[in-house]
N, C-alpha and C positions, 0 to 999 in steps of 0.2 A: 751398572755401577759396581765397582769392586768392593768387597766387604771383607774386612780383617775379622775373621771368625775368632782369632786367637785372643782377641780383647774380651770376648764374651766371658771365658774363664778368669781372665786377668783382672777384669775390672769390676766384676760382681761381688759385692762385699755384703752378701745377705747375713751372713752370721754376725757382722758387726752392726748391721743397721736395726735390729730389732723392730721390724716394721709395724708390728701390731701395736706397739706402745706410742708412736709419734708420728704425726703428720710430717714432720720433717724427715724421719727415717724413710717413711713411705715415698716421699717425694725423691729422695736421694737415690733410693733404689730404681724407681723409674727412670731417673737420668742415666744410671748405669746401663739399664736394659736396652733404652733407645739408643745411646751412644754406641753400644757394641754392635748395632746394625749399620753403622756408617763407616766409611774409609778409615784407616787407622789414624792418620794425622788429625782428622776430624774428632775422632773418638777421644783423643788425648786432649784436645782442646776443650771440649765440653767437660771432661772429667777435671781438668783443672779450674775451670770456671766453677764447677760444683764444689770443689775443695775451697775456693776462694769465698764463696757464699757460706759454707760451714766453718770456717775457721774461727770465728770469734766465739760462737756458742757451742760448737761441736769440734773442738781441736783434735781430739784424737781420731774421729773418723776423718777429718780433713788430712792428718799427717798420714794415715794409712793410704789414702788416695794419692797423696803427693809422692809418697815413696815408690808406689807401683808404677805411676806415670813416668817418674823420672828414671826409673829402671828401664821402662819401654823405650824411652827417648834415648837413652845411652846405647841401647841395642840396635836402634835404627840411624846409624850415622848419615844415611843418605836422605833423611828427610830435611827439608829446608823449613826452619822454624820461623813462622810469621811473627811480626811484632806483637801482636795480640797474646800469643803464647808466652813470649819472653816477658811481656808487661805482668801477667798474671804470676809467672815464676818469681820475678823480681819483688813482687809485693808479698806473696805468701810463702815462698820458700827460697830465700836469697842464697843459701848454701848450694841448693841444687842448682839454681840458676848459675852460679859461678862455675860449678862442675861442668855444665854444658857449653861453657864460653867457648872452648875449641870448635865446636859445631857451628858457631856463629860466623867464625872468621874474622879478618881484620874489618870488613865493612859493618859487621853487627856488633862489634865490641863497644864503639862509642854509644850505641843504642843502649846497650846492657848497662853501661856505667851511668847514663842519664837516668835510667828507670830505677836503678838501685837507690841513686841519690836521691830521686823525688819520692821513694817509698821510705826515706830515712833509714835505709840500711847503708850507712856511711862506711863502716869497716869494710864491708864487702865490695863496695863501689872503688874504694881506695885500693884495695888488694887487686882488683881487675886492672885498675888504671896502672898501678906501679908494674905489674907483671908485664902488660903490653907495651909500655913505655920501654922497660928494660930490654925487650926483645926487639924494639924498634918496630913494633906492629902498630903504633898509635901516634899520630901527629900531637905536637905540643898544644895545639889549639883545643884538644879533646878535654882539657881542664875546665872548660867553660862550664859544664853542667855541674861540676863539683863545687864552683865557687860560691853560689849563694847559700848552700847548706853549710859548707865550711865556714863562711863569714859569720854564721850565727853559733855554730857548735864548736868550731876549732879554728879560730880566727888566725892564730899563728901558722897553723899548717896551710891555710888558705893563702896567705901572703906568701909563704915559701913556695909553694907550688906555682903561683901566678908568676912569682919572680924568676923561678927556675925556667918556666915556658918561655918567658920573654928573652931570658938570656941566651936561648938557642937560636934566636932570629938572627938573620943575615944584617950586615951593616954595609951599606944602607939597606933599610928594610925592604923587603920584597913587597910589591903592592897587596898581594893577598894577606900577608901577615900585617901590613899597615891597617888594611881595611878591617882585620878581625881586632886590632888594638883600639882603633877608633870607635868600633861598635860596643866596646865594653862600657856601659853606662855607668855615670857616677852613682845612680840608685843601686848598684850592686852591693854597696855597704860602706860605712864608714871606715871600716878597718881597711879597706883597700885604696883609700884615697890617695896616699902618698905615692903607692905604686902606680895607679892609674894616671895621676898627673905627670909622672916620669914618662909613662908610656905615650900620653898625648903629645908631650914635648917632642918625644922621639919621632912621632909621626909627621908633626909640623916640620921638623928639621929635614926629614926625607924629602917631603913634598914641597920644600922650599925651591928645590932645582927646577928650573922652567920646564924641563923636558921629562920630569918625572912621571912615570907610569904612561907615557904616550903611546906605548905599543901593548899595554896590559890588555889582557882578556880574562874575564869579561870586563866590559865598560861599566864603570859605577857612576851612578847619578843621583841626585838628591833634591828635595824641595824643603826649604827652611823658612821659617816665619820670624822676623825681626820687628817687633812692633805691629804696625799695620802692613809693612812691606813683606812681599814674598820673594824669595830668592831660589832660582832653579840653576843647579850646576850641570854642566854638559860634559865635563871630562872628568876622569878619575882623580886627576890632581886636584882640581878645584873641589870635588866632592870629600876628598880627604883633608884637605886644608881646613875648609869651613866646618866639618863634622868635627875634627879634633879641636880646632879653636873653639867651637861651641861647647864641646865637653868641658874643655879646660876652663873656660870662662865661669861655668856654673860651679866648677869645683873650686878654683883659685883665681880670682879676679887679678891678684898681684902678678902671678905667673903669666897670666894671659896677656898682660900689658907689655910684657918683654917681646912678644910676638905679634903685637897688634898691627904693625905696619905690613905684615905679610897678608893680612885680610882687610886692609883699609879700604880697598875699593867696594866692599860690601856694605860699609858704614855701620858696624855692629857697635850700636851705641845702647843696647839694651839686652835683656835674655833672648837667647835663640831657642827656638822650638824645633825640633826636628819632625816634619811632617810626613815625609816618605823617603825611603831609600830604594834603590832599584839596581839590578845587575843584569846586563844584556850582552850576549856574544855576537848580536847582530840585529836585525829588524824584529821588533817586537811582534810575536804572532797575534793575529786577530783573535779575539774571543770566539769560541765556538757559538754559532748562533743559536743552538739549542740551549746552552747554558745562559746566553744573553736573554732568551725568552723567559727561562726560569727566574732570572733576577728581576723581572717585572712583575712576578706573582704578588707580592705585598702592596704594590702600588695600585692594584685593581680594586674598584670601589666596592664590590660585593663578592660574598662566597660563591654566588652562581657564576660570576665572571671567572672566578679562580677555579671552580670545578670545570668549566669549559675549557680553560688552558690546559688543566691537567690531563683532560681526555685527549686533546690536540697533540700533547708533548708525548704521552703514551705511545699514541699511534706512530708518530714520527721516529721516537727512540727504537721502538719494536722493529722498525724496518732496518736498524744497523745490524752489521754482522756481529755473531757471537763474540764475546770477548770482555775484557776488563773495562773498556770504555763504556760498553753497553750496560754493564751491570752498575757501574760507578754513576752514570747518569740517572738511572732509575732509583738508586739509593739517594742521590742528592734530590731528586725530585719528592721522594717520600719525606725527607726531612722538612719540606716547606708544606707539602700537601695536607699534613695533619694539623696545621694551624687553622682553627676554626671548624666550621660544620660544612664540609664540601660535599657530603653525601655519599652513601653506599655505591652508587654507580662509578663515581670518579676514583674513590678509593679501592674499590674492588678491581677495577680494571687496572689500576697501578699495581696492586698486589699480585694480580694473575701475570701481568707482564714480567714483574720482577722475578717470580717463580720460575716462569719459562726462561728468562734470560740466565739464571743461575743453573739450572738443570743442563742448559746447552752449553755454558761456558766454563763452569767449575771442573767437570770431569777432564777436560783437556788440560786444564792447569795443573791439576793433581797429576796427572800422567807425566807432565813436563817438569814436575817437582818445582814448580815455581812457589815463591813466597806470596800468599794471597789472604784475604780476609774472609776465607770461607765460612768460618764459624759466626763472624760477625755479620756476614751478609744474611745468613738464615736467623740470626737472632732479630735482626731488624725485620725481616718478613714475619717471624713469629710474634713480634710485638704489634705489627699491623693487623694481623690476623686475630689475635686474642684481645686486644685492647680497643680496637676499631670494630670488632665483631664482625670479621669478614670471612668469606669462603674461600679457601685456598688450596689447589690440588695438593694431594698427599705427597709426602716426600720423607725418607727416613731422617735426614738431617733436619727438616723442619720439625718432625715429631721429637727429636733430641733437643732441639732448641726450645720448643714449647714446654717440655719437661723441665729443663733448666729455669725457665721462667717461673713454672710452678713451684719449684723448690726455693728460689728466691723469695717468693711470696710467702711461703711457710715460714722461712726464718725471719723474714721481716715482721710477720704477725707474731711470732714467738718472742722476738726480743723488744718489740715496740720502741719507744722513743722517749727520751728525757730532754727537754730543751729549756733554756733560760729566756724567758720573754723580756722584751725591752722595758716592760712595765715592772720589772723586778720579780715576777711570778715564775714559778716553775711549772712546766706544762709536761705531763706524761701521759702516755696511753693508758696505763693502769689507773691513773689519777681521774681519767676521763671517762671511766666506764659508767655506761648508763647514757652517754651522749654520743651523737653521730659526729665524727671528727673528719674534717677535710684538711689533710696535711699538704700544704702547697710549697714546692721550692722554686724560688725566683731570684732575681738580682735586679738592681737599679738600672743596669745598662742594657737589660734585655727587652726589646720592644714587644714581643708577643706577651711577655710576663706582665708589663705595664698595661696592656690592652686588655687582659682578662681580669684585672683587679677591681674594676668598678663593678663587674658583674659579681664577683665574690663579695664585695661590700653589700650590694643590694640583697643577695641571699642571705647573708649573716644577719643584716638588720631584720629581714622578714622571719626568719626562722631560729635566731638565737634563743628566743624564749620557749620554743617548741623543742629545743635539745641539741641544736646544731652549734658546733665549735669549729671556727675556721682559724687555722694557725699558719701564717706565712713565714717560711724559713729562709734566710739569706746567710750566705757565707762570706759576706763583706764585713769591713770593719763598722764599728757602731757609728762613728762620725758620718760615714757616707750613707748609711741607712737613715739616720736621724735627719740628715739634710734633705733626703727625700721625702720623708714623712711629714716635714715641715710643710712642703708644697702640695702633698698629698695626704691629708689627714684621715686615713682609713681608721675605723674604730675596732676591727678585729685584731686580735693579738699578733704581734711580728716578733719572732724569735731569731737569735743569731747562732750560727753554727761555724764560727770562725776557724775551728780546727777540722771542720768537715767531717767529724766522726758520723753524724746523722746521715749526711749526704752519701757517705761511703756505705753505711749500712743498708741504704735503700737503693743502692746502685745508680745514683743520679749522675748520669753522664752528659745530660743536656737538660735545659730548662727552657719553659717551664715544665713541671712535672707535678702530678697531684695523686694522693693516696686518699681513699675514702674508707674509713673503719665504721662498722656498725656499733650498736649500743653494747655489745658483748666484747668489743676489741677486735673482731674479726675483720680481716681485710676484705671489703666487699667489692671494690672497683679501684681502678686506677687510670689516669689520663697521661699519655706520653707527650702531650703538647698542649698548646693553648686551647681552652674551652670556651664556648659561649654559655650564656646564662641557661638556655634550655639544655645544652649538653651537660652542664654541671648538675642540673635538676634531675636528669635522666640518672646520673651516677648515684646521686643522694639517694633517690628512691630505691636504688638496688640495696642500699643500706638501711632502708626502713623509714626513711623520711617521708611524712604525709603532708 
C-alpha cells in the first residue's frame, strides 16, 4: 500500500494538542499519527472527521486541522473527493468547501449545494448555485435542495428561485421537466402553494395531449390509492396526469375541479395517496439473489437462524471477485447482522471477510482515482471490531478508524448531554453523576428500536432503585412520540431532540444506538444496534452495575 509520508509532518499538531492535559488531546494526536500512515486521500478524510468531532468543544484545534487539510486538497487537484469528504467540509468548513467546488466538477456541484443547504449554510449554498447557474453548469432543477430551507428562512427568495427555474422550461413541457414539477409535493411549504399550483396545472395541460410522452425514456409508472381502490399507471402520460392532479387536488380543490374531466376515468372522489413512483428504461432487473436472502434476515424466528444465514452469506459473498459490489454486500450484511445476539462466530467471520474484501478492493480503486467510501468502510469495520469485541486483521486504515472512534468517545464523554424529557424534567450527564446511565437513540418508525424497548423497560424496573437511569431519545416531534407512548406506556424517561443537537454530538447516523456511562460520567460502553436483555446487561456491568 502506498503511504503519503508528507502528511506525517503536515498533519501532526503536537504543539497545539497539549496531550498531557487532556484525553481529547491525546486521542486527537493518535488520530493524526495513525492517519499519517494511510494513503493521502484517506489521511485527509480522517483528519476532516477528527476536525468535525472537535469543532464544538475545541474550535481552535479543529480550525487548524481544517486549514491544513484544505490546503492539501487544493494542492492535489487529481484527487477525486468522495461524498463523505464533501459532506464533512460542508458541515464544518463551508467556505473551504466552496473554494474546492471547481474540483468537484459539474456532477459534484448539486451534491455540494444540497449538503451546504442541509447543514444550514444557506449563503454558501446560494453562492455556489448562482455561480454555477450563471456559467450554465447547473440544471434549473438543482434548485430542489434549496427550497425547503429557503421556505423557512427566506421565503421570498425561495419563491423567486422556483419561479425562475420553471420559467426556463420548454413549452410544452419536456416529460423530464414535467416529472420534476409533478414531484414537488405540497408539503414543501405554504409559501410555495401558488407557484406549485401553477406548475401542476402546467403539467396537466401538457399531459392532456393523447400522445404526450409516448416515446419518453425512462418510462414513468406509479401506484396510487383513492379510498379503498388502488390505481396503477402504465404510461408516463397517465402517471403525470394522475400525479399532478393528485397534488393539485390536495392543494386547491377548486383548481382541480377545472381539470377533473381529464382524470374522470379514475373516479377521484377523495384524497389521493401516492404509494410508489418508478422510472424504468426497460425491463426491471431482477433483485440480486444474495440481497434477496439478506432481506429475509429479520423474518427468521431466532438469532441462531439469523447467525446461520449470516455465515452462509459470508461464504457466498466471499467467493465474488474483488470490487465495490463485494464490499457493498458485506457492508449491507453488517448493517443487519448486528441486530440482536448472533454470536462471535457469525460476526467475527463477517468482520474478517469485510477486512479481506477491503484490502483487496480499495487499493485498486485508489490507483484508479475513483470516488469511493474508503474511510466509511473502515469506520464500519472499526465499529464492528470495537463495539462487538471482535478480532480483525491489522491494517493501517483500520488503526486510523479505531483512533477516530476513540476521539469521538473522548469528546462525547467531555461534552456530555442535556435533554428535556417529555415529563418536563431536564436530564444531563452532569446531573446524573452517581448513577449509571443508558442513553438510547430511537424512533417510532424503527422496528429494531421498538423490539429492544421492552428489554430496556425490564432492566429499568429491575435496577432503577440500584442506580440505573434509562433515557430514550427521539428526534421526532412531540405529537408523534406521545402517540407512540399512549400505546406503549414505558416508565423510563423519554426525551426529545428535535433539533438533533445531541444526535449530532454523539455521531448518531443510524438507530438504535446506545451509550452507557458509569457513575463518574465516563463512557463505559456503547451499542451500535439493537441489543437483547442479556447484551444490555453485559454492557451495564462494564459500567459497574451489579
